[in-house]
PyMOL Python script that loads the backbone (N, CA, C, O; Angstrom):
from pymol import cmd

cmd.read_pdbstr("""\
ATOM      1  N   GLU A   1       9.019  38.118 -23.999  1.00  0.00           N
ATOM      2  CA  GLU A   1       8.273  36.921 -23.664  1.00  0.00           C
ATOM      3  C   GLU A   1       8.274  35.982 -24.859  1.00  0.00           C
ATOM      4  O   GLU A   1       8.242  36.411 -26.012  1.00  0.00           O
ATOM      5  N   PHE A   2       8.310  34.692 -24.555  1.00  0.00           N
ATOM      6  CA  PHE A   2       8.313  33.656 -25.575  1.00  0.00           C
ATOM      7  C   PHE A   2       7.215  32.650 -25.245  1.00  0.00           C
ATOM      8  O   PHE A   2       6.953  32.366 -24.076  1.00  0.00           O
ATOM      9  N   THR A   3       6.588  32.125 -26.266  1.00  0.00           N
ATOM     10  CA  THR A   3       5.489  31.189 -26.061  1.00  0.00           C
ATOM     11  C   THR A   3       5.773  29.884 -26.792  1.00  0.00           C
ATOM     12  O   THR A   3       6.153  29.878 -27.963  1.00  0.00           O
ATOM     13  N   GLY A   4       5.582  28.777 -26.074  1.00  0.00           N
ATOM     14  CA  GLY A   4       5.701  27.445 -26.665  1.00  0.00           C
ATOM     15  C   GLY A   4       4.363  26.740 -26.565  1.00  0.00           C
ATOM     16  O   GLY A   4       3.646  26.893 -25.576  1.00  0.00           O
ATOM     17  N   LYS A   5       4.027  25.969 -27.586  1.00  0.00           N
ATOM     18  CA  LYS A   5       2.730  25.292 -27.598  1.00  0.00           C
ATOM     19  C   LYS A   5       2.879  23.830 -27.975  1.00  0.00           C
ATOM     20  O   LYS A   5       3.747  23.458 -28.765  1.00  0.00           O
ATOM     21  N   SER A   6       2.010  23.006 -27.391  1.00  0.00           N
ATOM     22  CA  SER A   6       1.861  21.616 -27.797  1.00  0.00           C
ATOM     23  C   SER A   6       0.435  21.197 -27.493  1.00  0.00           C
ATOM     24  O   SER A   6      -0.081  21.519 -26.422  1.00  0.00           O
ATOM     25  N   SER A   7      -0.179  20.529 -28.353  1.00  0.00           N
ATOM     26  CA  SER A   7      -1.589  20.102 -28.279  1.00  0.00           C
ATOM     27  C   SER A   7      -2.442  21.027 -27.408  1.00  0.00           C
ATOM     28  O   SER A   7      -2.915  22.050 -27.904  1.00  0.00           O
ATOM     29  N   ILE A   8      -2.657  20.703 -26.121  1.00  0.00           N
ATOM     30  CA  ILE A   8      -3.546  21.514 -25.280  1.00  0.00           C
ATOM     31  C   ILE A   8      -2.805  22.397 -24.283  1.00  0.00           C
ATOM     32  O   ILE A   8      -3.440  23.066 -23.468  1.00  0.00           O
ATOM     33  N   VAL A   9      -1.467  22.413 -24.331  1.00  0.00           N
ATOM     34  CA  VAL A   9      -0.676  23.167 -23.350  1.00  0.00           C
ATOM     35  C   VAL A   9       0.069  24.319 -24.029  1.00  0.00           C
ATOM     36  O   VAL A   9       0.667  24.147 -25.090  1.00  0.00           O
ATOM     37  N   THR A  10       0.022  25.507 -23.393  1.00  0.00           N
ATOM     38  CA  THR A  10       0.778  26.669 -23.832  1.00  0.00           C
ATOM     39  C   THR A  10       1.611  27.155 -22.653  1.00  0.00           C
ATOM     40  O   THR A  10       1.093  27.309 -21.547  1.00  0.00           O
ATOM     41  N   VAL A  11       2.902  27.396 -22.885  1.00  0.00           N
ATOM     42  CA  VAL A  11       3.806  27.874 -21.848  1.00  0.00           C
ATOM     43  C   VAL A  11       4.396  29.199 -22.306  1.00  0.00           C
ATOM     44  O   VAL A  11       4.874  29.317 -23.434  1.00  0.00           O
ATOM     45  N   LYS A  12       4.361  30.201 -21.422  1.00  0.00           N
ATOM     46  CA  LYS A  12       4.946  31.507 -21.711  1.00  0.00           C
ATOM     47  C   LYS A  12       6.094  31.721 -20.732  1.00  0.00           C
ATOM     48  O   LYS A  12       5.943  31.511 -19.528  1.00  0.00           O
ATOM     49  N   MET A  13       7.253  32.144 -21.262  1.00  0.00           N
ATOM     50  CA  MET A  13       8.391  32.389 -20.388  1.00  0.00           C
ATOM     51  C   MET A  13       9.071  33.692 -20.767  1.00  0.00           C
ATOM     52  O   MET A  13       8.920  34.198 -21.879  1.00  0.00           O
ATOM     53  N   ASN A  14       9.833  34.229 -19.799  1.00  0.00           N
ATOM     54  CA  ASN A  14      10.552  35.474 -20.044  1.00  0.00           C
ATOM     55  C   ASN A  14      11.966  35.180 -20.522  1.00  0.00           C
ATOM     56  O   ASN A  14      12.351  34.018 -20.649  1.00  0.00           O
ATOM     57  N   GLY A  15      12.730  36.215 -20.785  1.00  0.00           N
ATOM     58  CA  GLY A  15      14.091  36.057 -21.279  1.00  0.00           C
ATOM     59  C   GLY A  15      15.062  35.466 -20.275  1.00  0.00           C
ATOM     60  O   GLY A  15      16.186  35.115 -20.634  1.00  0.00           O
ATOM     61  N   LYS A  16      14.647  35.352 -19.030  1.00  0.00           N
ATOM     62  CA  LYS A  16      15.480  34.734 -17.995  1.00  0.00           C
ATOM     63  C   LYS A  16      15.202  33.245 -17.873  1.00  0.00           C
ATOM     64  O   LYS A  16      15.675  32.599 -16.938  1.00  0.00           O
ATOM     65  N   LYS A  17      14.438  32.695 -18.811  1.00  0.00           N
ATOM     66  CA  LYS A  17      14.048  31.283 -18.824  1.00  0.00           C
ATOM     67  C   LYS A  17      13.147  30.923 -17.648  1.00  0.00           C
ATOM     68  O   LYS A  17      13.159  29.782 -17.186  1.00  0.00           O
ATOM     69  N   GLU A  18      12.369  31.883 -17.160  1.00  0.00           N
ATOM     70  CA  GLU A  18      11.417  31.641 -16.083  1.00  0.00           C
ATOM     71  C   GLU A  18      10.025  31.523 -16.688  1.00  0.00           C
ATOM     72  O   GLU A  18       9.604  32.377 -17.469  1.00  0.00           O
ATOM     73  N   VAL A  19       9.323  30.471 -16.328  1.00  0.00           N
ATOM     74  CA  VAL A  19       7.956  30.311 -16.810  1.00  0.00           C
ATOM     75  C   VAL A  19       7.083  31.304 -16.064  1.00  0.00           C
ATOM     76  O   VAL A  19       7.095  31.352 -14.834  1.00  0.00           O
ATOM     77  N   ILE A  20       6.327  32.093 -16.809  1.00  0.00           N
ATOM     78  CA  ILE A  20       5.454  33.082 -16.186  1.00  0.00           C
ATOM     79  C   ILE A  20       3.983  32.718 -16.340  1.00  0.00           C
ATOM     80  O   ILE A  20       3.117  33.302 -15.688  1.00  0.00           O
ATOM     81  N   GLU A  21       3.710  31.745 -17.210  1.00  0.00           N
ATOM     82  CA  GLU A  21       2.317  31.353 -17.379  1.00  0.00           C
ATOM     83  C   GLU A  21       2.243  29.990 -18.065  1.00  0.00           C
ATOM     84  O   GLU A  21       2.980  29.712 -19.010  1.00  0.00           O
ATOM     85  N   VAL A  22       1.346  29.157 -17.571  1.00  0.00           N
ATOM     86  CA  VAL A  22       1.029  27.877 -18.194  1.00  0.00           C
ATOM     87  C   VAL A  22      -0.472  27.847 -18.391  1.00  0.00           C
ATOM     88  O   VAL A  22      -1.232  28.111 -17.460  1.00  0.00           O
ATOM     89  N   LYS A  23      -0.894  27.530 -19.586  1.00  0.00           N
ATOM     90  CA  LYS A  23      -2.317  27.438 -19.877  1.00  0.00           C
ATOM     91  C   LYS A  23      -2.619  26.085 -20.501  1.00  0.00           C
ATOM     92  O   LYS A  23      -1.900  25.615 -21.383  1.00  0.00           O
ATOM     93  N   ILE A  24      -3.690  25.471 -20.028  1.00  0.00           N
ATOM     94  CA  ILE A  24      -4.169  24.218 -20.596  1.00  0.00           C
ATOM     95  C   ILE A  24      -5.542  24.497 -21.187  1.00  0.00           C
ATOM     96  O   ILE A  24      -6.393  25.118 -20.550  1.00  0.00           O
ATOM     97  N   ASP A  25      -5.744  24.036 -22.394  1.00  0.00           N
ATOM     98  CA  ASP A  25      -7.005  24.269 -23.100  1.00  0.00           C
ATOM     99  C   ASP A  25      -8.185  23.816 -22.233  1.00  0.00           C
ATOM    100  O   ASP A  25      -8.306  22.643 -21.881  1.00  0.00           O
ATOM    101  N   LYS A  26      -9.034  24.764 -21.905  1.00  0.00           N
ATOM    102  CA  LYS A  26     -10.171  24.493 -21.016  1.00  0.00           C
ATOM    103  C   LYS A  26     -11.223  23.580 -21.652  1.00  0.00           C
ATOM    104  O   LYS A  26     -12.119  23.093 -20.963  1.00  0.00           O
ATOM    105  N   THR A  27     -11.118  23.350 -22.951  1.00  0.00           N
ATOM    106  CA  THR A  27     -12.083  22.453 -23.590  1.00  0.00           C
ATOM    107  C   THR A  27     -11.713  20.989 -23.396  1.00  0.00           C
ATOM    108  O   THR A  27     -12.460  20.103 -23.812  1.00  0.00           O
ATOM    109  N   SER A  28     -10.572  20.725 -22.771  1.00  0.00           N
ATOM    110  CA  SER A  28     -10.213  19.335 -22.488  1.00  0.00           C
ATOM    111  C   SER A  28     -11.162  18.774 -21.439  1.00  0.00           C
ATOM    112  O   SER A  28     -11.945  19.518 -20.849  1.00  0.00           O
ATOM    113  N   SER A  29     -11.100  17.503 -21.208  1.00  0.00           N
ATOM    114  CA  SER A  29     -12.081  16.844 -20.341  1.00  0.00           C
ATOM    115  C   SER A  29     -11.798  16.986 -18.843  1.00  0.00           C
ATOM    116  O   SER A  29     -12.515  16.398 -18.033  1.00  0.00           O
ATOM    117  N   MET A  30     -10.777  17.747 -18.454  1.00  0.00           N
ATOM    118  CA  MET A  30     -10.443  17.894 -17.038  1.00  0.00           C
ATOM    119  C   MET A  30     -11.318  18.945 -16.363  1.00  0.00           C
ATOM    120  O   MET A  30     -11.798  19.871 -17.016  1.00  0.00           O
ATOM    121  N   ASP A  31     -11.523  18.803 -15.062  1.00  0.00           N
ATOM    122  CA  ASP A  31     -12.242  19.770 -14.235  1.00  0.00           C
ATOM    123  C   ASP A  31     -11.425  21.059 -14.169  1.00  0.00           C
ATOM    124  O   ASP A  31     -10.196  20.998 -14.123  1.00  0.00           O
ATOM    125  N   SER A  32     -12.078  22.222 -14.163  1.00  0.00           N
ATOM    126  CA  SER A  32     -11.359  23.504 -14.208  1.00  0.00           C
ATOM    127  C   SER A  32     -10.459  23.723 -12.996  1.00  0.00           C
ATOM    128  O   SER A  32      -9.381  24.300 -13.141  1.00  0.00           O
ATOM    129  N   ASP A  33     -10.868  23.279 -11.792  1.00  0.00           N
ATOM    130  CA  ASP A  33     -10.007  23.415 -10.617  1.00  0.00           C
ATOM    131  C   ASP A  33      -8.752  22.563 -10.770  1.00  0.00           C
ATOM    132  O   ASP A  33      -7.653  22.985 -10.410  1.00  0.00           O
ATOM    133  N   ASP A  34      -8.931  21.354 -11.312  1.00  0.00           N
ATOM    134  CA  ASP A  34      -7.785  20.480 -11.545  1.00  0.00           C
ATOM    135  C   ASP A  34      -6.843  21.095 -12.574  1.00  0.00           C
ATOM    136  O   ASP A  34      -5.624  20.972 -12.455  1.00  0.00           O
ATOM    137  N   LEU A  35      -7.404  21.757 -13.583  1.00  0.00           N
ATOM    138  CA  LEU A  35      -6.577  22.392 -14.612  1.00  0.00           C
ATOM    139  C   LEU A  35      -5.707  23.490 -14.019  1.00  0.00           C
ATOM    140  O   LEU A  35      -4.522  23.572 -14.341  1.00  0.00           O
ATOM    141  N   GLU A  36      -6.264  24.331 -13.166  1.00  0.00           N
ATOM    142  CA  GLU A  36      -5.486  25.412 -12.555  1.00  0.00           C
ATOM    143  C   GLU A  36      -4.360  24.860 -11.696  1.00  0.00           C
ATOM    144  O   GLU A  36      -3.242  25.373 -11.744  1.00  0.00           O
ATOM    145  N   ALA A  37      -4.634  23.826 -10.913  1.00  0.00           N
ATOM    146  CA  ALA A  37      -3.603  23.219 -10.077  1.00  0.00           C
ATOM    147  C   ALA A  37      -2.511  22.599 -10.947  1.00  0.00           C
ATOM    148  O   ALA A  37      -1.326  22.711 -10.634  1.00  0.00           O
ATOM    149  N   LEU A  38      -2.911  21.947 -12.033  1.00  0.00           N
ATOM    150  CA  LEU A  38      -1.948  21.342 -12.941  1.00  0.00           C
ATOM    151  C   LEU A  38      -1.080  22.406 -13.609  1.00  0.00           C
ATOM    152  O   LEU A  38       0.127  22.215 -13.758  1.00  0.00           O
ATOM    153  N   GLU A  39      -1.681  23.521 -14.011  1.00  0.00           N
ATOM    154  CA  GLU A  39      -0.921  24.617 -14.606  1.00  0.00           C
ATOM    155  C   GLU A  39       0.149  25.119 -13.647  1.00  0.00           C
ATOM    156  O   GLU A  39       1.291  25.342 -14.049  1.00  0.00           O
ATOM    157  N   ASP A  40      -0.215  25.296 -12.381  1.00  0.00           N
ATOM    158  CA  ASP A  40       0.744  25.772 -11.377  1.00  0.00           C
ATOM    159  C   ASP A  40       1.859  24.757 -11.158  1.00  0.00           C
ATOM    160  O   ASP A  40       3.025  25.136 -11.056  1.00  0.00           O
ATOM    161  N   MET A  41       1.515  23.470 -11.085  1.00  0.00           N
ATOM    162  CA  MET A  41       2.525  22.434 -10.861  1.00  0.00           C
ATOM    163  C   MET A  41       3.498  22.355 -12.034  1.00  0.00           C
ATOM    164  O   MET A  41       4.698  22.176 -11.828  1.00  0.00           O
ATOM    165  N   ILE A  42       2.993  22.487 -13.264  1.00  0.00           N
ATOM    166  CA  ILE A  42       3.867  22.469 -14.441  1.00  0.00           C
ATOM    167  C   ILE A  42       4.815  23.652 -14.404  1.00  0.00           C
ATOM    168  O   ILE A  42       6.008  23.498 -14.667  1.00  0.00           O
ATOM    169  N   MET A  43       4.301  24.832 -14.081  1.00  0.00           N
ATOM    170  CA  MET A  43       5.121  26.034 -14.030  1.00  0.00           C
ATOM    171  C   MET A  43       6.233  25.879 -12.991  1.00  0.00           C
ATOM    172  O   MET A  43       7.389  26.185 -13.282  1.00  0.00           O
ATOM    173  N   LEU A  44       5.905  25.414 -11.795  1.00  0.00           N
ATOM    174  CA  LEU A  44       6.909  25.257 -10.741  1.00  0.00           C
ATOM    175  C   LEU A  44       7.958  24.214 -11.112  1.00  0.00           C
ATOM    176  O   LEU A  44       9.149  24.424 -10.884  1.00  0.00           O
ATOM    177  N   ALA A  45       7.525  23.100 -11.678  1.00  0.00           N
ATOM    178  CA  ALA A  45       8.456  22.040 -12.050  1.00  0.00           C
ATOM    179  C   ALA A  45       9.391  22.498 -13.166  1.00  0.00           C
ATOM    180  O   ALA A  45      10.589  22.216 -13.131  1.00  0.00           O
ATOM    181  N   PHE A  46       8.847  23.202 -14.150  1.00  0.00           N
ATOM    182  CA  PHE A  46       9.668  23.687 -15.253  1.00  0.00           C
ATOM    183  C   PHE A  46      10.707  24.685 -14.758  1.00  0.00           C
ATOM    184  O   PHE A  46      11.877  24.599 -15.129  1.00  0.00           O
ATOM    185  N   ASN A  47      10.288  25.626 -13.927  1.00  0.00           N
ATOM    186  CA  ASN A  47      11.230  26.614 -13.396  1.00  0.00           C
ATOM    187  C   ASN A  47      12.305  25.959 -12.554  1.00  0.00           C
ATOM    188  O   ASN A  47      13.457  26.393 -12.588  1.00  0.00           O
ATOM    189  N   ASP A  48      11.962  24.920 -11.794  1.00  0.00           N
ATOM    190  CA  ASP A  48      12.931  24.193 -10.994  1.00  0.00           C
ATOM    191  C   ASP A  48      13.963  23.509 -11.899  1.00  0.00           C
ATOM    192  O   ASP A  48      15.160  23.535 -11.615  1.00  0.00           O
ATOM    193  N   ALA A  49      13.492  22.904 -12.981  1.00  0.00           N
ATOM    194  CA  ALA A  49      14.402  22.234 -13.910  1.00  0.00           C
ATOM    195  C   ALA A  49      15.342  23.238 -14.577  1.00  0.00           C
ATOM    196  O   ALA A  49      16.529  22.956 -14.734  1.00  0.00           O
ATOM    197  N   VAL A  50      14.832  24.397 -14.969  1.00  0.00           N
ATOM    198  CA  VAL A  50      15.666  25.417 -15.608  1.00  0.00           C
ATOM    199  C   VAL A  50      16.737  25.909 -14.640  1.00  0.00           C
ATOM    200  O   VAL A  50      17.882  26.117 -15.042  1.00  0.00           O
ATOM    201  N   LYS A  51      16.382  26.097 -13.370  1.00  0.00           N
ATOM    202  CA  LYS A  51      17.365  26.530 -12.377  1.00  0.00           C
ATOM    203  C   LYS A  51      18.480  25.502 -12.227  1.00  0.00           C
ATOM    204  O   LYS A  51      19.649  25.860 -12.081  1.00  0.00           O
ATOM    205  N   LYS A  52      18.113  24.221 -12.264  1.00  0.00           N
ATOM    206  CA  LYS A  52      19.115  23.160 -12.143  1.00  0.00           C
ATOM    207  C   LYS A  52      20.038  23.144 -13.357  1.00  0.00           C
ATOM    208  O   LYS A  52      21.243  22.935 -13.220  1.00  0.00           O
ATOM    209  N   VAL A  53      19.476  23.365 -14.541  1.00  0.00           N
ATOM    210  CA  VAL A  53      20.298  23.430 -15.753  1.00  0.00           C
ATOM    211  C   VAL A  53      21.272  24.601 -15.644  1.00  0.00           C
ATOM    212  O   VAL A  53      22.462  24.452 -15.925  1.00  0.00           O
ATOM    213  N   ASP A  54      20.767  25.760 -15.237  1.00  0.00           N
ATOM    214  CA  ASP A  54      21.630  26.938 -15.098  1.00  0.00           C
ATOM    215  C   ASP A  54      22.742  26.706 -14.081  1.00  0.00           C
ATOM    216  O   ASP A  54      23.889  27.092 -14.309  1.00  0.00           O
ATOM    217  N   LYS A  55      22.401  26.074 -12.958  1.00  0.00           N
ATOM    218  CA  LYS A  55      23.397  25.810 -11.918  1.00  0.00           C
ATOM    219  C   LYS A  55      24.475  24.868 -12.441  1.00  0.00           C
ATOM    220  O   LYS A  55      25.664  25.113 -12.236  1.00  0.00           O
ATOM    221  N   MET A  56      24.071  23.796 -13.114  1.00  0.00           N
ATOM    222  CA  MET A  56      25.038  22.835 -13.635  1.00  0.00           C
ATOM    223  C   MET A  56      25.900  23.476 -14.725  1.00  0.00           C
ATOM    224  O   MET A  56      27.103  23.226 -14.792  1.00  0.00           O
ATOM    225  N   THR A  57      25.295  24.293 -15.567  1.00  0.00           N
ATOM    226  CA  THR A  57      26.044  24.983 -16.621  1.00  0.00           C
ATOM    227  C   THR A  57      27.095  25.895 -16.008  1.00  0.00           C
ATOM    228  O   THR A  57      28.238  25.930 -16.461  1.00  0.00           O
ATOM    229  N   GLU A  58      26.704  26.628 -14.980  1.00  0.00           N
ATOM    230  CA  GLU A  58      27.648  27.532 -14.326  1.00  0.00           C
ATOM    231  C   GLU A  58      28.780  26.761 -13.652  1.00  0.00           C
ATOM    232  O   GLU A  58      29.935  27.184 -13.687  1.00  0.00           O
ATOM    233  N   GLU A  59      28.436  25.617 -13.034  1.00  0.00           N
ATOM    234  CA  GLU A  59      29.470  24.806 -12.390  1.00  0.00           C
ATOM    235  C   GLU A  59      30.443  24.247 -13.420  1.00  0.00           C
ATOM    236  O   GLU A  59      31.655  24.283 -13.211  1.00  0.00           O
ATOM    237  N   LYS A  60      29.924  23.732 -14.523  1.00  0.00           N
ATOM    238  CA  LYS A  60      30.775  23.122 -15.551  1.00  0.00           C
ATOM    239  C   LYS A  60      31.581  24.171 -16.307  1.00  0.00           C
ATOM    240  O   LYS A  60      32.754  23.950 -16.610  1.00  0.00           O
ATOM    241  N   MET A  61      30.968  25.305 -16.611  1.00  0.00           N
ATOM    242  CA  MET A  61      31.648  26.341 -17.389  1.00  0.00           C
ATOM    243  C   MET A  61      32.523  27.225 -16.514  1.00  0.00           C
ATOM    244  O   MET A  61      33.357  27.970 -17.028  1.00  0.00           O
ATOM    245  N   GLY A  62      32.345  27.154 -15.207  1.00  0.00           N
ATOM    246  CA  GLY A  62      33.110  27.996 -14.289  1.00  0.00           C
ATOM    247  C   GLY A  62      34.606  27.845 -14.444  1.00  0.00           C
ATOM    248  O   GLY A  62      35.343  28.823 -14.324  1.00  0.00           O
ATOM    249  N   LYS A  63      35.067  26.632 -14.710  1.00  0.00           N
ATOM    250  CA  LYS A  63      36.504  26.420 -14.858  1.00  0.00           C
ATOM    251  C   LYS A  63      37.053  27.088 -16.116  1.00  0.00           C
ATOM    252  O   LYS A  63      38.254  27.342 -16.211  1.00  0.00           O
ATOM    253  N   TYR A  64      36.189  27.370 -17.070  1.00  0.00           N
ATOM    254  CA  TYR A  64      36.619  28.026 -18.317  1.00  0.00           C
ATOM    255  C   TYR A  64      36.438  29.548 -18.250  1.00  0.00           C
ATOM    256  O   TYR A  64      37.053  30.283 -19.023  1.00  0.00           O
ATOM    257  N   THR A  65      35.600  30.013 -17.333  1.00  0.00           N
ATOM    258  CA  THR A  65      35.324  31.441 -17.234  1.00  0.00           C
ATOM    259  C   THR A  65      35.897  32.039 -15.962  1.00  0.00           C
ATOM    260  O   THR A  65      35.518  33.139 -15.560  1.00  0.00           O
ATOM    261  N   ASN A  66      36.805  31.318 -15.333  1.00  0.00           N
ATOM    262  CA  ASN A  66      37.411  31.741 -14.071  1.00  0.00           C
ATOM    263  C   ASN A  66      36.344  31.990 -13.010  1.00  0.00           C
ATOM    264  O   ASN A  66      36.464  32.891 -12.180  1.00  0.00           O
ATOM    265  N   ALA A  67      35.292  31.164 -13.060  1.00  0.00           N
ATOM    266  CA  ALA A  67      34.198  31.192 -12.072  1.00  0.00           C
ATOM    267  C   ALA A  67      33.541  32.545 -11.954  1.00  0.00           C
ATOM    268  O   ALA A  67      33.176  32.964 -10.856  1.00  0.00           O
ATOM    269  N   MET A  68      33.384  33.235 -13.069  1.00  0.00           N
ATOM    270  CA  MET A  68      32.668  34.517 -13.054  1.00  0.00           C
ATOM    271  C   MET A  68      31.186  34.246 -12.949  1.00  0.00           C
ATOM    272  O   MET A  68      30.581  33.806 -13.926  1.00  0.00           O
ATOM    273  N   PRO A  69      30.579  34.490 -11.806  1.00  0.00           N
ATOM    274  CA  PRO A  69      29.162  34.158 -11.618  1.00  0.00           C
ATOM    275  C   PRO A  69      28.253  34.957 -12.535  1.00  0.00           C
ATOM    276  O   PRO A  69      28.503  36.124 -12.836  1.00  0.00           O
ATOM    277  N   GLY A  70      27.211  34.304 -12.962  1.00  0.00           N
ATOM    278  CA  GLY A  70      26.206  34.967 -13.777  1.00  0.00           C
ATOM    279  C   GLY A  70      26.530  35.027 -15.254  1.00  0.00           C
ATOM    280  O   GLY A  70      25.751  35.585 -16.027  1.00  0.00           O
ATOM    281  N   LEU A  71      27.662  34.468 -15.671  1.00  0.00           N
ATOM    282  CA  LEU A  71      28.015  34.520 -17.079  1.00  0.00           C
ATOM    283  C   LEU A  71      27.108  33.608 -17.896  1.00  0.00           C
ATOM    284  O   LEU A  71      26.766  33.929 -19.034  1.00  0.00           O
ATOM    285  N   PHE A  72      26.720  32.480 -17.325  1.00  0.00           N
ATOM    286  CA  PHE A  72      25.812  31.549 -18.008  1.00  0.00           C
ATOM    287  C   PHE A  72      24.560  31.360 -17.235  1.00  0.00           C
ATOM    288  O   PHE A  72      23.680  30.610 -17.658  1.00  0.00           O
TER     289      PHE A  72
END
""", "prot")
cmd.dss("prot")
cmd.show_as("cartoon", "prot")
cmd.util.cbc("prot")
cmd.orient("prot")
């Protein structure tokens, strides 16, 4: 697991580049229900972006790796 931090946001991800947890500092001025929903939305959006990067990398690198799936 790897953890990235910035001001009030902490993101934890696994070695597969999947976000497994997003935390927003509860001392911020947002309502706690809004914070949980925001954490979930950030996690889903980040994982979606990583999947798109992986797909594009595989498509671009496929011509160099004889299209061996899962290499990148």
